[in-house]
C-alpha positions in Angstrom: 29.4 81.3 21.2 28.9 79.2 24.4 26.1 77.2 22.8 28.3 76.3 19.8 31.2 75.3 22.0 28.8 73.3 24.2 27.3 71.5 21.2 30.8 70.7 19.9 31.9 69.3 23.2 28.6 67.3 23.4 29.3 65.8 20.0 32.8 64.7 21.2 31.6 63.3 24.5 30.4 59.9 23.1 33.7 59.3 21.4 35.6 60.4 24.5 33.6 57.9 26.6 34.4 55.1 24.1 38.1 56.0 24.3 38.0 55.8 28.1 36.3 52.4 27.9 38.8 51.2 25.4 41.7 52.3 27.5 40.2 50.5 30.5 40.0 47.3 28.5 43.6 47.7 27.5 44.6 48.0 31.1 42.6 45.0 32.1 44.1 43.0 29.2 47.6 43.8 30.2 48.3 46.3 27.4 49.3 49.9 27.7 46.5 52.4 27.0 47.2 54.6 23.9 46.8 57.9 25.7 49.1 57.2 28.6 51.7 55.6 26.3 51.6 58.3 23.6 55.1 59.5 22.8 55.3 63.1 21.8 59.0 63.3 21.2 61.5 61.5 18.9 62.7 58.1 20.0 65.7 56.0 19.0 64.6 53.7 16.1 66.1 50.8 18.0 63.4 51.1 20.7 60.7 50.4 18.1 62.2 47.2 17.0 62.6 43.7 18.5 66.0 42.8 19.8 66.7 40.5 17.0 65.9 43.1 14.4 68.2 45.6 16.2 71.1 43.2 15.9 70.3 42.6 12.3 70.3 46.4 11.5 73.0 47.5 13.9 75.2 48.8 11.1 72.3 51.0 9.9 71.0 52.1 13.3 74.5 53.2 14.5 76.5 54.2 11.5 79.1 55.6 13.8 79.8 56.0 17.5 78.5 59.5 17.7 75.3 59.0 15.5 72.0 57.2 16.2 68.9 56.5 14.1 65.7 58.1 15.4 62.1 58.4 14.4 60.8 62.0 14.3 57.6 63.3 15.8 55.8 66.7 16.0 58.2 68.0 18.6 61.0 67.7 16.0 59.2 69.7 13.3 61.4 72.8 13.7 64.7 70.8 13.5 63.5 68.8 10.5 62.3 71.9 8.7 65.6 73.6 9.3 67.5 70.7 7.8 65.3 70.4 4.7 65.3 74.1 4.1 69.1 74.2 4.4 69.6 71.3 1.9 67.2 72.7 -0.7 68.2 76.3 -0.1 64.6 77.3 0.3 63.4 80.8 0.7 60.9 81.9 3.4 57.7 81.0 1.4 59.2 77.6 0.3 60.2 76.9 3.9 56.7 77.5 5.2 55.3 75.2 2.5 57.8 72.5 3.5 57.0 73.0 7.2 53.3 72.4 6.5 54.0 69.2 4.6 56.3 67.9 7.2 53.9 68.7 10.0 51.1 66.8 8.2 53.3 63.7 7.8 54.4 63.9 11.4 50.7 63.6 12.5 49.6 67.2 13.0 46.2 66.4 11.4 45.7 63.2 13.2 42.8 62.9 15.7 43.7 63.3 19.4 41.6 60.2 20.0 43.5 58.0 17.5 44.7 54.7 19.0 48.2 54.9 17.6 51.4 55.3 19.5 53.4 58.2 18.0 56.0 57.9 16.6 55.3 54.5 15.1 56.7 52.3 12.3 53.2 51.2 11.4 52.0 51.7 7.8 49.6 54.7 7.8 46.9 52.7 6.0 46.5 49.0 5.3 48.4 47.5 2.4 46.4 47.8 -0.9 44.3 50.7 0.4 43.4 53.5 -2.1 43.4 56.1 0.7 46.0 58.8 0.5 47.0 59.4 4.1 48.4 62.7 5.5 50.5 60.7 7.9 53.9 59.5 6.9 57.2 58.2 8.3 60.2 60.5 8.9 63.3 59.1 10.4 67.0 59.9 10.2 70.3 60.3 12.0 71.0 62.6 15.0 73.9 63.0 17.3 74.1 60.4 20.1 72.7 61.1 23.5 69.6 62.9 24.6 67.4 63.3 21.4 65.7 66.4 22.8 69.1 68.2 22.7 70.7 66.4 19.7 71.2 67.8 16.3 69.3 66.3 13.3 72.0 65.6 10.6 70.1 63.5 8.1 66.5 62.4 7.4 64.3 60.5 4.9 60.7 61.5 4.5 58.4 58.7 3.3 54.7 58.9 2.5 52.1 57.0 0.5 51.0 58.1 -3.0 49.0 56.3 -5.8 51.3 54.8 -8.5 49.3 56.4 -11.3 52.1 58.1 -13.2 51.7 61.3 -11.2 54.5 62.9 -9.1 53.6 64.1 -5.6 53.6 67.9 -5.9 51.6 70.8 -4.4 48.3 70.9 -6.4 48.8 67.4 -7.8 45.8 65.2 -8.3 45.5 61.4 -8.4 43.2 58.9 -10.1 40.5 57.3 -8.0 40.8 53.7 -7.0 44.6 53.4 -7.4 46.4 51.8 -4.4 48.9 54.0 -2.5 52.5 53.0 -2.6 55.6 54.2 -0.7 56.9 57.5 -2.0 60.1 59.2 -0.9 59.6 62.9 -0.7 62.8 64.1 0.8 66.3 62.7 1.5 68.5 65.2 3.2 72.0 65.2 4.7 73.5 68.2 6.4 76.3 69.6 4.2 78.9 69.2 7.0 78.1 65.4 7.2 78.0 64.5 3.5 80.3 62.0 1.8 80.0 59.6 4.8 77.5 57.2 3.3 74.6 58.4 5.4 72.2 58.9 2.5 72.8 55.4 1.2 72.4 54.0 4.7 69.0 55.8 5.2 67.8 54.5 1.8 68.8 50.9 2.8 67.1 51.3 6.2 63.9 52.6 4.6 63.8 49.8 2.1 64.1 47.2 4.9 61.3 48.8 6.9 59.0 49.3 4.0 59.5 45.7 2.8 59.4 43.9 6.1 57.2 46.1 8.3 54.9 47.7 5.7 54.8 44.7 3.4 55.4 46.7 0.2 57.6 45.7 -2.7 57.9 49.0 -4.6 59.2 52.5 -3.8 58.7 55.5 -5.9 60.3 59.0 -5.9 61.1 61.9 -8.2 64.4 63.8 -8.3 65.4 67.0 -10.0 67.5 66.4 -13.1 70.1 69.0 -12.1 70.7 67.2 -8.7 73.5 65.1 -10.2 74.7 63.6 -6.9 71.2 62.6 -5.9 70.5 61.0 -9.3 73.8 59.1 -9.1 72.9 57.9 -5.6 69.5 56.6 -6.7 70.9 54.9 -9.8 73.5 53.2 -7.6 70.8 52.0 -5.3 68.7 50.5 -8.1 66.0 53.2 -8.7 65.2 53.1 -12.4 63.9 56.0 -14.4 60.2 55.7 -15.5 58.5 57.4 -18.5 55.7 59.9 -17.9 52.6 59.0 -19.8 50.1 61.6 -20.8 46.4 60.7 -20.0 43.9 62.7 -22.1 41.1 62.0 -19.6 43.2 63.0 -16.7 45.7 65.6 -17.8 48.5 67.0 -15.7 48.0 70.2 -13.7 50.2 73.2 -14.5 52.3 72.6 -11.4 52.8 68.9 -12.4 53.7 69.8 -16.0 56.4 72.2 -14.8 57.8 69.6 -12.5 57.9 66.9 -15.1 60.0 69.0 -17.4 62.8 69.3 -14.8 62.6 66.0 -12.9 62.8 62.2 -13.3 60.3 59.8 -11.9 62.0 56.7 -10.5 61.0 53.2 -9.2 62.7 50.4 -7.3 61.2 46.9 -7.0 62.4 45.5 -3.7 63.9 42.0 -3.8 62.4 39.3 -1.6 64.2 38.6 1.7 67.3 36.5 1.2 68.0 33.3 3.1 70.6 35.0 5.2 68.3 37.9 6.1 66.0 38.0 9.1 62.6 39.7 8.9 62.5 43.1 10.6 59.9 43.0 13.4 58.5 46.0 15.3 58.5 45.9 19.0 55.5 44.6 20.8 54.4 48.1 21.9 53.9 48.8 18.2 51.1 46.3 18.0 47.9 48.3 17.8 44.6 47.9 16.2 44.3 48.8 12.5 41.9 51.5 11.3 39.3 49.0 10.1 39.1 47.3 13.5 39.0 50.6 15.4 36.2 51.9 13.1 34.2 48.7 13.4 34.5 48.8 17.2 33.4 52.5 17.2 30.3 51.7 15.0 29.3 48.8 17.3 29.7 51.0 20.4 27.7 53.8 18.8 24.9 51.4 18.0 24.9 50.2 21.6 24.8 53.7 22.9 21.8 54.5 20.6 19.9 51.5 22.2 20.7 52.6 25.7 18.0 55.0 27.3 19.2 58.5 27.3 19.1 59.9 30.9 19.5 63.7 30.8 19.8 65.7 33.9 16.8 68.0 34.2 16.5 71.3 36.1 15.0 71.2 39.6 11.6 72.5 38.2 11.6 69.8 35.5 12.4 67.1 38.1 9.5 68.4 40.2 7.2 68.1 37.1 8.5 64.6 36.4 8.0 63.5 40.0 4.6 65.1 40.3 2.5 62.1 39.0 4.2 59.7 41.3 3.7 62.0 44.3 0.1 62.6 43.3 -0.5 58.8 43.2 1.1 58.4 46.6 -1.1 61.2 48.0 -4.2 59.6 46.6 -3.3 56.3 48.1 -2.7 58.0 51.5 -6.0 59.9 51.2 -7.9 56.6 50.6 -6.2 55.0 53.6 -7.1 58.1 55.7 -10.7 58.0 54.5 -11.0 54.3 55.4 -9.6 55.0 58.8 -12.0 57.9 59.3 -15.0 55.6 58.2 -13.9 53.0 60.8 -13.6 55.6 63.5 -17.0 57.0 62.7 -18.6 53.6 62.8 -17.0 52.9 66.2 -18.2 56.3 67.5 -21.8 55.6 66.3 -21.7 52.2 68.0 -20.5 53.8 71.2 -23.2 56.4 71.0 -25.9 53.7 70.4 -24.7 51.8 73.4 -24.8 55.0 75.6 -28.3 55.8 74.4 -29.5 52.3 75.2 -28.0 52.5 78.7 -29.7 55.8 79.3 -33.1 54.5 78.2 -32.7 51.5 80.6 -32.0 53.9 83.5 -35.2 56.0 82.7 -37.7 52.9 82.7 -39.3 51.6 86.2 -37.5 48.7 87.7 -39.3 45.3 87.2 -38.2 42.5 89.4 -38.1 39.1 87.8 -39.8 36.4 90.0 -38.9 32.8 90.0 -41.2 30.5 88.1 -42.3 28.7 91.3 -43.3 31.9 93.0 -45.5 32.9 90.1 -47.3 29.6 90.2 -47.9 29.9 93.9 -49.3 33.3 93.6 -52.2 32.1 91.4 -54.2 29.6 93.4 -56.7 27.4 91.6 
């Protein structure tokens, strides 16, 4: 058990180090690091928009004095689930299924290392991508004041799904290589707050964000045929009914076939921005790297880490083994120096002994006096 956990933590360590370096670079560049700026609770939608955009959408952000638009996050999962279950009159099993879907679109499956501020207005994947992301965008209306204590009264649940003639349903499949488009999964208003135009305002707000922030021009959805008020709302908002087309090579699943018999698939093509409309811009804090840039940076950093020498901390015994050759070399050099010093000492001692012996020999011989040259000549007469 401990070895598996250690291996898992070791595998995460390189990415954790890269995350820490990236956060340090953000700090040095004057930007807020993702981890420290991560928002784990709902925020007013106005905080995620530039001031000019807030003024442009004031009538949609504050439909009344006691209501405010907000963007939901994981901490709001229970409140969102309660509203959706109430509107659709779901049983326990259906409620759990709804809760799992909402949690996924609120970021429950996102990596803890992802460089994205949550909640965010950012498109989950780049425009034109064929990826079907789990992450979506859920926003709505809540009572004014502290969002942690406020009541969620209405919400719209938007995700991305391939526009391949398939409706988004549990067990549904999609064709490969088809770009993902905005898809409205849920539009809910609390029964006590209906007939106040909140649903139409949420649809209008979603259309502006999807067109100006995400860059899309189409929105898809499906609605049950027996939901007469909902169908009337979508028709009034310009969502046209589409025909389902049967594909022999890619037939519908049983769950999809059952849904098709009781629901209508709809599409709205968003009109280009009018001359009197200002483009909706997210706040500067929403400017983060897209997935492609982050992935490219991570691959580059991984390559650099592979080139760097790996320095692992060894046990004391291993360190002793690693240090042994160097220590042995030092000892050999020291021994050689000692041997040279000993040789020099021996030579000096031998010279001293030779000198002593010579002095002793001179003391043993009879003394011979040296005479001057003149005296010698005088001693030998001719």
